[in-house]
N, C-alpha and C positions, 0 to 999 in steps of 0.2 A: 722784577728779574724774570727773564723768559724761562719757560719751563720747555722749550723746545729741545728735542735731543741733539746732542753735540756729536755723538759716535755711534754708528750703527754697524755691527759686524755681520755681513751677509753670508758667511760661510763658516759656520762652527760645527764641528763634527762630533755629536753626542753619539756614545756607544752603549750597547747592551752588555752590562756587567757580567752576566752569565747566561747561558743559552736557556736555562730553566726560568729565567725571569719572564720570558715571553709565553711560556705555557699556560698561564691563567687565561690568556686572551685568545688562545689558539684552540680551535676545535680539537677534541681528543684523537680523532683519526690521523692527525698530522703530527701528534706528539713525539712518536718515535722517529719520524724523518727528520723532524727539526732538531731533535736531540743528537742525531748521528750526523747529519750533514748541513744544518743551518740553511744559508742562503744557497749553498751549493755551488759557489763560485770563489776562486782563489786567485791571488796574483800570479800571473805568468812569467814574470821577470823579477829576478832577485835584485833587491837595493842594498848595497854595502851599507848604507846608513840607516837601513829600517824605514818604515813608513811613519812611525809615530816618535814625537819628541821623548827622549828618556826621562825628561824632569817632569812629565805630565802625568806620571802615574799618581793616583789619588792616595791620600794617606793610609786609607784603609785597603789598599790593594785594588787589584783590578786593571782592565785596559784603560789607557789614557782617554779621557773624555767621558768615562762611564759613571762619574758621580757629580751630579748637578751642584752640590754645595761645593766641593773642591774646585770645579770649574769657574765658580764665582770667585773664589778666593784667589786662584792662580791666574785667572786671565781678565774677567770683567772688571773686577774692582781695581786692580793696579793700573789698569789701562783706561779706566774711566769711560768703559764701553756701557751706553745706555740699554742697548737692546742686542741680543744675539739671534740670529735667524738659524735654527737647526736644521742640518742638512743630512744628518745620519752618518753611520759608519759602517762599512762591511755588510751593508743591507740593499743598497741600490741595485746591485746585481740580481735581485730577485726578479727583475724584468727578463732576464735571460735564461730563466730555469724552463726546462723542457716541459715541466708539468704546469699548465696555466692554472688549474685548480688550487694546487698547493701554493703557486706564488700569489695568486689572489688571496688566499686565506693568511698567509704570512704578511702581505701588506697590510692587511685590515688589523691584524693582531698588533702590529708595529705601531700602527697609528692610535690604537687604543691604549697601547703601553705608554706611548710618547706623552699623551695627554694627562695620564694619570702619574708618571714618573717624573716628566720634566716640566711640563706646562704649569703643574700645580706647585713646583718647588720655588719659582720665582716669577714675578711679573715681567722680568727682563728677557725670559725665554720666550721665543715665538716659534711655531712650529711649520713644517712643510708635510703636506700630505703625500705620502708615498704611494705610488700606484705601480701596477704591473702593466707596463705599456705594450706588451705582447697580446693583451686582451683589452682592446679599447672600450668595448661595451661594458665590461665589469670594472674597468678603470673609471669610467664616467659615474656608474653607480657609488663607486667609492667616494669620488669627489662630491657628489650629492650628499652623501651620508656624513661626511666630515666638515663639509664647507660651513655649516652653521657654527662651528665652534669659533669662539671670537679670537682665539690665539693661533689659529691654523691661518696662515697669511699667503700661502702659496701652494702650488702642486709641484712635486719633484720626480724626476725620473732618471735613470742613468744616460749617459750620451751614447753609450754603446748600443746598437740597435740593428735589427736585420734589414731595414729599409729605411730610406731618408725621412725625416720628419715632417717633410712637406707633402708628403703622399697622403692620399684621402683616407687609407686605412686608420690613420691617427686622428681624424677629424672629430670624432665623438668625444675625445679627450679635450680638445679646444673649446668645442660647443659647450661642455660642462664648465670648464674654466671660466669661459667667458660669461656665461650665465650667472655665475657666482662672483664676478669681478675679481678673479685670482689670476696671478701670473703664472705661466709654466716654466718651471726652471729644469736645466740638465746640468749633470756633474759628471767629470771624467773619471776614469779608472777601470772601466769595464771593456775599454776598446780591445779587441783581439781575444776576448774570452767567450766562451759559450758558443751560441749558434750565429753570432753577428758577423763572422768573417774576420779577415785580416785587418790590422789596424792601419795599414797603408794600402794604397792601389797595387803596390808591387809586392806585397807580402809582409812577412814577419820581421820586425827588427831582431837583432842578436841579443842585445842587452838592454837594461833597464833605462840606461841614459839614452839610448836611441828612441826608445818608446816614449819616453818623457819628453823629449825634445819636440817630437812630431805630432803630439796631441791636437794641436791647433787645426790640422787638416781636417779633422772630422768635424769641428765646430763650423769651418768654412763650408763644408759640404751640407750641413744642416740647415745653416742660415741661407745658403743660396737655394735650397730646396723649398723652404718655407716661403720665401719671396716669390720664386718663379712659379711655384704651384698655386699661388694665389691666396695662401693661409690669411694673409692680413686684409685681403679684400673681403673674403668670406666671413671672417671673425674680426671686425674692424676695432674692437675694443681689447683685443688680446694683446698682452705683453708677454715676451719671451726672454728669460734671463739665461745667459751663457756663463755659468759659473766655472771659474778656475780654467778658463781656455785661452787666457792671454788676450792682448789687446792690438798689438802691433800688426797683425795680419789683416785687420779689417779695412784700413785706406785701400790696400791693394785689391781686395775682394770688391769693395764698393766702387772703384773706378773701372775695374774690369767688367762688372755686371752692367753699369751704365753705358759703357762704350758698345758692348755686344747687343744690348738691347735696342740701341738705335738702329742697328742693322737687321735684327731678328725678332722684332717685337711682334710680328704676325703669328709667332709660336705661342705667345703669351698673351692673347688679346684681352684677357681679364684684367691685366695690369693697367692702371689709369695714370701711374706716375713712375718716375725713375725708380729703379730697384733701391738706390741709396736713399731715397725719401722713406721707403717703407722701413729700411733698417734703422733710421736714426729715430723713427717715431716708435718702432715697436721691440726692437731689440735692446736689452740692457746687459752690461758686461760687469764682472767684478775684478777687482785689481790683482790679487794673488793668483798665480805668480806674476807680477808686474815686470816687463821687460827693463832691463838695467843697461842702456846704451853707454858706451864709453864717454860720450858727451851728454850730460844730463839734460841740456837744453833741447835734445832730440826728442825726448819723451813728451815735453810739452808741446812740440811740433806735431807729433802724432795725435796726441789728444784734441788739438785744434782741427786736425784733419777729419776726425770722425764725430765732432761735437759732443766731446766728452763732458761738457758742462752739465748735461742732462743725462747722458748715458752710463756713466761709470759709477760704481759703488764700492766702497771699500770692504775688503774681506781680508781675514787674517789666515784662514785655512788651519786653525787651531783644532787639534794638536798635532797636525803633520809635520814632517821633518823639515819642510821648507816654509814653514810658518812665517809670516810677516807681522812683525811688531808695529802698531800704528805710530808709535813715537819716532820710527826710523823710516820706514819703507817708502813714505810718499814725500819726504824732504825735497827731492828735485823738482816737485810740481809747484807751480806758483800758488801763492796763498789763497786766492779767491777761488780758484778750481778745486784745491784741497779741500777746502770747507764744504764745497757741493758734493765732492766724493765722500768726504766722511759722513755725511748725514743727510743733506738737502735731498739727494737724488733717492735715497732709500725712503725717507719720509714721504715723498711724492708716490713712489711706487707702492708702499705697504700701509700708508695712512697713519704712520706712528708719530702724530703731531705733537704729542705730549710726552716727556720723560716718564718712566715709571715712578711710582711713589715710593722710593727708596733712595737713600744716601748713595751718592756716587762719588768715588775718590779718583784722585787724579784729572790730568787734562792732556790727552793724546795729542792736542794741537799745539 
Protein backbone atom coordinates (compact mmCIF):
# COMPACT_ATOMS: atom_id res chain seq x y z
CA UNK A 1 0.00 0.00 0.00
CA UNK A 2 1.39 3.42 -0.97
CA UNK A 3 2.41 5.78 1.80
CA UNK A 4 2.12 8.77 -0.52
CA UNK A 5 0.00 11.65 0.92
CA UNK A 6 -3.53 11.89 -0.41
CA UNK A 7 -4.47 15.33 0.87
CA UNK A 8 -2.31 18.34 1.74
CA UNK A 9 -3.92 21.57 2.95
CA UNK A 10 -1.70 24.47 1.93
CA UNK A 11 -3.42 27.25 3.90
CA UNK A 12 -4.26 26.58 7.56
CA UNK A 13 -4.29 29.54 9.93
CA UNK A 14 -2.72 28.83 13.28
CA UNK A 15 -3.22 31.56 15.86
CA UNK A 16 -1.47 32.75 19.00
CA UNK A 17 -3.79 31.88 21.90
CA UNK A 18 -2.73 34.77 24.15
CA UNK A 19 -0.38 37.63 23.36
CA UNK A 20 1.75 36.74 26.39
CA UNK A 21 2.59 33.40 24.75
CA UNK A 22 5.07 35.19 22.50
CA UNK A 23 6.87 37.02 25.30
CA UNK A 24 9.36 34.23 26.16
CA UNK A 25 10.66 34.45 22.59
CA UNK A 26 10.71 38.24 22.31
CA UNK A 27 13.51 40.52 23.63
CA UNK A 28 12.33 42.27 26.80
CA UNK A 29 12.65 45.72 25.24
CA UNK A 30 9.65 44.88 23.02
CA UNK A 31 7.40 43.27 25.68
CA UNK A 32 5.38 46.35 26.54
CA UNK A 33 4.77 47.22 22.90
CA UNK A 34 3.73 43.68 21.97
CA UNK A 35 1.40 43.43 24.98
CA UNK A 36 -0.17 46.76 24.13
CA UNK A 37 -0.45 46.71 20.36
CA UNK A 38 0.59 43.30 18.99
CA UNK A 39 1.31 43.33 15.27
CA UNK A 40 -0.17 46.81 15.10
CA UNK A 41 -2.58 46.20 12.23
CA UNK A 42 -6.33 45.57 12.32
CA UNK A 43 -8.97 44.96 9.67
CA UNK A 44 -10.19 48.16 8.09
CA UNK A 45 -13.51 46.79 6.84
CA UNK A 46 -16.29 45.29 8.92
CA UNK A 47 -17.40 41.75 8.02
CA UNK A 48 -21.01 41.01 9.05
CA UNK A 49 -20.19 37.30 9.25
CA UNK A 50 -16.95 37.81 11.14
CA UNK A 51 -13.58 36.53 10.00
CA UNK A 52 -13.50 33.18 11.81
CA UNK A 53 -15.84 30.18 11.91
CA UNK A 54 -17.93 30.17 15.08
CA UNK A 55 -17.53 26.40 15.53
CA UNK A 56 -13.73 26.51 15.44
CA UNK A 57 -13.23 27.80 18.98
CA UNK A 58 -11.08 25.24 20.87
CA UNK A 59 -12.64 23.22 23.69
CA UNK A 60 -10.58 25.14 26.21
CA UNK A 61 -11.42 28.54 24.73
CA UNK A 62 -9.21 30.95 22.86
CA UNK A 63 -9.21 32.16 19.26
CA UNK A 64 -10.08 29.71 16.47
CA UNK A 65 -6.95 27.96 15.26
CA UNK A 66 -5.05 28.53 18.51
CA UNK A 67 -4.96 24.95 19.83
CA UNK A 68 -2.91 22.45 17.76
CA UNK A 69 -4.64 19.45 19.33
CA UNK A 70 -8.16 20.79 18.75
CA UNK A 71 -7.26 21.66 15.15
CA UNK A 72 -6.19 18.06 14.59
CA UNK A 73 -9.50 16.81 15.94
CA UNK A 74 -11.70 19.42 14.28
CA UNK A 75 -10.12 19.74 10.84
CA UNK A 76 -7.29 17.38 9.92
CA UNK A 77 -8.59 14.05 11.23
CA UNK A 78 -12.23 14.20 10.02
CA UNK A 79 -11.11 15.36 6.57
CA UNK A 80 -8.25 12.88 6.14
CA UNK A 81 -5.64 15.61 5.78
CA UNK A 82 -2.08 14.29 5.82
CA UNK A 83 -0.33 17.64 6.18
CA UNK A 84 -1.30 21.21 7.03
CA UNK A 85 0.92 24.05 5.87
CA UNK A 86 0.59 26.66 8.62
CA UNK A 87 0.29 30.27 7.44
CA UNK A 88 -0.35 32.20 10.67
CA UNK A 89 -3.21 34.43 11.77
CA UNK A 90 -3.18 38.15 12.54
CA UNK A 91 0.61 38.25 12.31
CA UNK A 92 1.43 38.68 8.60
CA UNK A 93 0.80 42.42 8.81
CA UNK A 94 3.98 42.78 10.84
CA UNK A 95 5.69 43.66 7.53
CA UNK A 96 3.67 46.87 7.45
CA UNK A 97 4.68 48.04 10.91
CA UNK A 98 6.43 51.43 10.77
CA UNK A 99 9.24 50.25 13.09
CA UNK A 100 11.38 47.69 11.20
CA UNK A 101 13.35 46.70 14.31
CA UNK A 102 10.18 45.80 16.17
CA UNK A 103 8.81 43.98 13.11
CA UNK A 104 12.00 41.96 12.71
CA UNK A 105 11.98 40.99 16.40
CA UNK A 106 8.34 39.91 16.30
CA UNK A 107 8.86 37.83 13.15
CA UNK A 108 11.79 36.00 14.76
CA UNK A 109 9.88 35.45 17.99
CA UNK A 110 6.90 34.10 16.09
CA UNK A 111 9.07 31.62 14.19
CA UNK A 112 10.59 30.30 17.41
CA UNK A 113 7.15 30.07 19.03
CA UNK A 114 5.82 28.25 15.97
CA UNK A 115 8.50 25.58 16.09
CA UNK A 116 8.03 25.00 19.82
CA UNK A 117 4.23 25.16 19.96
CA UNK A 118 2.99 23.74 16.66
CA UNK A 119 5.72 21.85 14.86
CA UNK A 120 6.40 19.75 17.95
CA UNK A 121 2.70 19.02 18.46
CA UNK A 122 2.25 16.76 15.42
CA UNK A 123 4.23 15.61 12.36
CA UNK A 124 1.25 16.72 10.28
CA UNK A 125 2.09 20.38 10.85
CA UNK A 126 4.57 22.11 8.56
CA UNK A 127 5.64 25.70 9.04
CA UNK A 128 6.15 28.88 7.04
CA UNK A 129 9.02 31.22 7.95
CA UNK A 130 7.50 34.61 8.70
CA UNK A 131 9.56 37.58 7.53
CA UNK A 132 9.33 41.35 7.62
CA UNK A 133 9.45 42.16 3.91
CA UNK A 134 10.00 45.86 4.60
CA UNK A 135 13.58 45.05 5.66
CA UNK A 136 14.86 42.57 3.04
CA UNK A 137 18.37 42.29 4.49
CA UNK A 138 16.99 41.31 7.90
CA UNK A 139 14.42 39.05 6.22
CA UNK A 140 17.21 37.21 4.40
CA UNK A 141 19.02 36.67 7.71
CA UNK A 142 15.84 35.28 9.24
CA UNK A 143 15.45 32.88 6.33
CA UNK A 144 19.05 31.75 6.83
CA UNK A 145 18.39 31.29 10.56
CA UNK A 146 15.23 29.20 10.18
CA UNK A 147 15.77 27.36 6.89
CA UNK A 148 17.63 24.51 8.57
CA UNK A 149 14.54 23.42 10.49
CA UNK A 150 13.22 20.35 8.65
CA UNK A 151 9.57 21.31 9.14
CA UNK A 152 9.85 24.86 7.80
CA UNK A 153 8.87 24.46 4.16
CA UNK A 154 8.43 27.97 2.79
CA UNK A 155 8.85 31.69 3.41
CA UNK A 156 5.69 33.74 3.96
CA UNK A 157 4.88 37.45 3.83
CA UNK A 158 1.75 39.53 3.44
CA UNK A 159 0.57 40.49 -0.04
CA UNK A 160 0.11 44.13 0.97
CA UNK A 161 3.34 46.00 0.21
CA UNK A 162 4.64 49.49 -0.41
CA UNK A 163 6.17 48.48 -3.74
CA UNK A 164 5.58 45.66 -6.20
CA UNK A 165 7.32 42.38 -5.44
CA UNK A 166 9.31 42.16 -8.64
CA UNK A 167 11.36 45.25 -7.78
CA UNK A 168 14.99 44.73 -6.83
CA UNK A 169 14.39 46.02 -3.30
CA UNK A 170 13.05 42.53 -2.48
CA UNK A 171 15.70 40.51 -4.27
CA UNK A 172 17.70 39.66 -1.11
CA UNK A 173 14.62 37.76 0.07
CA UNK A 174 14.43 35.72 -3.13
CA UNK A 175 18.17 35.08 -3.13
CA UNK A 176 17.98 33.63 0.39
CA UNK A 177 14.87 31.57 -0.38
CA UNK A 178 16.39 30.13 -3.55
CA UNK A 179 19.64 29.36 -1.73
CA UNK A 180 17.72 27.16 0.70
CA UNK A 181 15.31 25.69 -1.85
CA UNK A 182 12.26 27.33 -0.25
CA UNK A 183 9.24 28.77 -2.09
CA UNK A 184 8.11 32.29 -1.21
CA UNK A 185 4.39 32.62 -0.40
CA UNK A 186 2.14 35.64 -0.04
CA UNK A 187 -1.26 35.83 1.66
CA UNK A 188 -3.96 38.54 1.41
CA UNK A 189 -5.64 40.51 4.17
CA UNK A 190 -3.37 43.53 4.50
CA UNK A 191 -4.39 45.35 1.32
CA UNK A 192 -5.25 48.95 2.18
CA UNK A 193 -3.70 48.79 5.64
CA UNK A 194 -0.66 50.55 7.06
CA UNK A 195 1.75 52.33 4.70
CA UNK A 196 1.06 50.24 1.59
CA UNK A 197 -1.58 52.49 0.05
CA UNK A 198 -5.12 51.95 -1.20
CA UNK A 199 -6.19 48.41 -2.16
CA UNK A 200 -7.30 49.54 -5.63
CA UNK A 201 -5.73 51.97 -8.15
CA UNK A 202 -8.77 54.22 -7.67
CA UNK A 203 -8.87 54.29 -3.90
CA UNK A 204 -10.61 52.57 -1.04
CA UNK A 205 -13.73 50.38 -1.22
CA UNK A 206 -16.62 51.28 1.04
CA UNK A 207 -17.44 47.84 2.44
CA UNK A 208 -15.85 44.49 3.21
CA UNK A 209 -17.69 42.83 0.32
CA UNK A 210 -16.13 45.24 -2.18
CA UNK A 211 -12.67 44.86 -0.64
CA UNK A 212 -12.92 41.07 -0.60
CA UNK A 213 -14.13 40.94 -4.22
CA UNK A 214 -11.23 42.94 -5.60
CA UNK A 215 -8.26 41.33 -3.79
CA UNK A 216 -7.05 39.49 -6.93
CA UNK A 217 -5.96 42.75 -8.58
CA UNK A 218 -3.10 42.96 -6.11
CA UNK A 219 -2.01 39.46 -7.04
CA UNK A 220 -2.17 40.34 -10.72
CA UNK A 221 0.07 43.32 -10.06
CA UNK A 222 2.65 41.27 -8.14
CA UNK A 223 2.80 38.43 -10.69
CA UNK A 224 3.11 40.94 -13.52
CA UNK A 225 5.94 42.66 -11.65
CA UNK A 226 7.80 39.45 -10.78
CA UNK A 227 7.86 38.36 -14.40
CA UNK A 228 8.56 41.71 -16.08
CA UNK A 229 11.30 42.68 -13.61
CA UNK A 230 13.11 39.44 -14.45
CA UNK A 231 12.95 37.83 -11.00
CA UNK A 232 12.69 34.34 -12.46
CA UNK A 233 15.63 34.90 -14.80
CA UNK A 234 17.75 36.11 -11.90
CA UNK A 235 16.47 33.35 -9.57
CA UNK A 236 15.64 30.47 -11.93
CA UNK A 237 14.87 27.96 -9.17
CA UNK A 238 12.52 30.20 -7.22
CA UNK A 239 8.85 29.27 -6.82
CA UNK A 240 6.26 31.86 -5.77
CA UNK A 241 3.00 30.79 -4.11
CA UNK A 242 -0.06 33.05 -4.41
CA UNK A 243 -2.25 31.90 -1.52
CA UNK A 244 -5.95 32.75 -1.35
CA UNK A 245 -5.90 35.07 -4.34
CA UNK A 246 -8.27 33.24 -6.66
CA UNK A 247 -7.52 31.57 -10.00
CA UNK A 248 -9.82 32.79 -12.80
CA UNK A 249 -7.89 36.05 -13.28
CA UNK A 250 -4.74 34.29 -14.42
CA UNK A 251 -5.66 33.39 -18.04
CA UNK A 252 -6.47 37.03 -18.78
CA UNK A 253 -3.18 38.19 -17.31
CA UNK A 254 -1.14 35.58 -19.17
CA UNK A 255 -2.74 36.40 -22.50
CA UNK A 256 -2.39 40.15 -22.04
CA UNK A 257 1.25 39.89 -20.97
CA UNK A 258 2.16 37.64 -23.92
CA UNK A 259 0.45 39.91 -26.43
CA UNK A 260 2.09 43.10 -25.13
CA UNK A 261 5.49 41.41 -24.79
CA UNK A 262 5.56 40.75 -28.52
CA UNK A 263 5.38 44.48 -29.23
CA UNK A 264 7.27 45.87 -26.22
CA UNK A 265 9.96 43.29 -25.55
CA UNK A 266 12.72 45.91 -25.93
CA UNK A 267 11.71 47.19 -22.50
CA UNK A 268 12.43 43.81 -20.90
CA UNK A 269 15.47 42.48 -22.81
CA UNK A 270 16.31 40.12 -19.93
CA UNK A 271 13.23 38.00 -20.64
CA UNK A 272 14.11 35.03 -22.82
CA UNK A 273 10.65 33.46 -22.99
CA UNK A 274 7.01 34.47 -23.13
CA UNK A 275 5.71 35.84 -19.81
CA UNK A 276 3.18 33.01 -19.61
CA UNK A 277 6.01 30.47 -19.64
CA UNK A 278 7.59 32.04 -16.56
CA UNK A 279 4.20 32.02 -14.85
CA UNK A 280 3.48 28.36 -15.48
CA UNK A 281 6.96 27.35 -14.32
CA UNK A 282 7.34 29.55 -11.25
CA UNK A 283 3.90 30.58 -9.95
CA UNK A 284 1.73 28.32 -7.81
CA UNK A 285 -1.84 29.02 -6.71
CA UNK A 286 -4.13 27.68 -3.98
CA UNK A 287 -7.79 26.84 -4.43
CA UNK A 288 -9.57 28.75 -1.67
CA UNK A 289 -11.54 30.87 -2.46
CA UNK A 290 -12.10 29.01 -5.70
CA UNK A 291 -14.40 30.70 -8.21
CA UNK A 292 -17.84 29.11 -8.59
CA UNK A 293 -19.27 29.79 -12.07
CA UNK A 294 -22.90 29.06 -12.83
CA UNK A 295 -21.75 26.35 -15.24
CA UNK A 296 -19.37 24.05 -13.32
CA UNK A 297 -17.63 22.92 -16.52
CA UNK A 298 -16.29 26.47 -16.93
CA UNK A 299 -13.93 26.01 -13.99
CA UNK A 300 -12.35 23.00 -15.71
CA UNK A 301 -11.82 25.14 -18.81
CA UNK A 302 -10.13 27.85 -16.78
CA UNK A 303 -7.86 25.28 -15.16
CA UNK A 304 -6.88 24.01 -18.59
CA UNK A 305 -6.09 27.54 -19.74
CA UNK A 306 -3.46 28.03 -17.02
CA UNK A 307 -2.06 24.51 -16.81
CA UNK A 308 -3.54 23.78 -13.41
CA UNK A 309 -2.43 20.16 -13.65
CA UNK A 310 0.78 21.28 -11.90
CA UNK A 311 0.11 24.87 -10.75
CA UNK A 312 -2.81 24.62 -8.31
CA UNK A 313 -2.82 23.19 -4.77
CA UNK A 314 -5.71 22.56 -2.39
CA UNK A 315 -6.31 24.94 0.49
CA UNK A 316 -9.14 25.13 3.00
CA UNK A 317 -8.39 28.51 4.62
CA UNK A 318 -9.37 26.99 7.99
CA UNK A 319 -10.74 28.45 10.25
CA UNK A 320 -11.93 31.47 8.25
CA UNK A 321 -15.57 32.16 7.50
CA UNK A 322 -15.28 31.14 3.84
CA UNK A 323 -13.49 27.88 4.63
CA UNK A 324 -13.62 25.22 1.90
CA UNK A 325 -14.44 21.66 2.91
CA UNK A 326 -12.24 19.33 0.82
CA UNK A 327 -15.09 16.84 0.52
CA UNK A 328 -17.24 19.42 -1.27
CA UNK A 329 -15.22 22.30 -2.71
CA UNK A 330 -13.59 20.63 -5.71
CA UNK A 331 -16.43 18.38 -6.88
CA UNK A 332 -16.89 20.24 -10.21
CA UNK A 333 -13.27 19.54 -11.15
CA UNK A 334 -12.59 16.35 -13.08
CA UNK A 335 -11.10 13.59 -10.96
CA UNK A 336 -7.64 13.25 -12.53
CA UNK A 337 -7.04 16.97 -12.02
CA UNK A 338 -8.62 16.92 -8.59
CA UNK A 339 -6.15 14.27 -7.42
CA UNK A 340 -3.21 16.44 -8.49
CA UNK A 341 -4.66 19.45 -6.72
CA UNK A 342 -5.37 17.53 -3.52
CA UNK A 343 -1.81 16.29 -3.07
CA UNK A 344 0.50 15.75 -6.06
CA UNK A 345 1.30 19.40 -6.74
CA UNK A 346 2.04 20.14 -3.08
CA UNK A 347 4.15 16.98 -2.85
CA UNK A 348 6.26 18.25 -5.73
CA UNK A 349 6.61 21.77 -4.32
CA UNK A 350 7.25 20.90 -0.67
CA UNK A 351 8.87 17.48 -0.99
CA UNK A 352 6.28 15.74 1.18
CA UNK A 353 6.63 12.37 -0.51
CA UNK A 354 5.51 10.24 2.46
CA UNK A 355 2.50 10.59 4.71
CA UNK A 356 3.27 11.23 8.40
CA UNK A 357 3.56 8.26 10.70
CA UNK A 358 0.12 8.74 12.24
CA UNK A 359 -3.26 7.18 11.60
CA UNK A 360 -5.33 9.30 9.20
CA UNK A 361 -9.10 8.95 9.24
CA UNK A 362 -11.50 9.64 6.39
CA UNK A 363 -10.90 10.26 2.72
CA UNK A 364 -11.75 13.64 1.24
CA UNK A 365 -11.71 12.24 -2.27
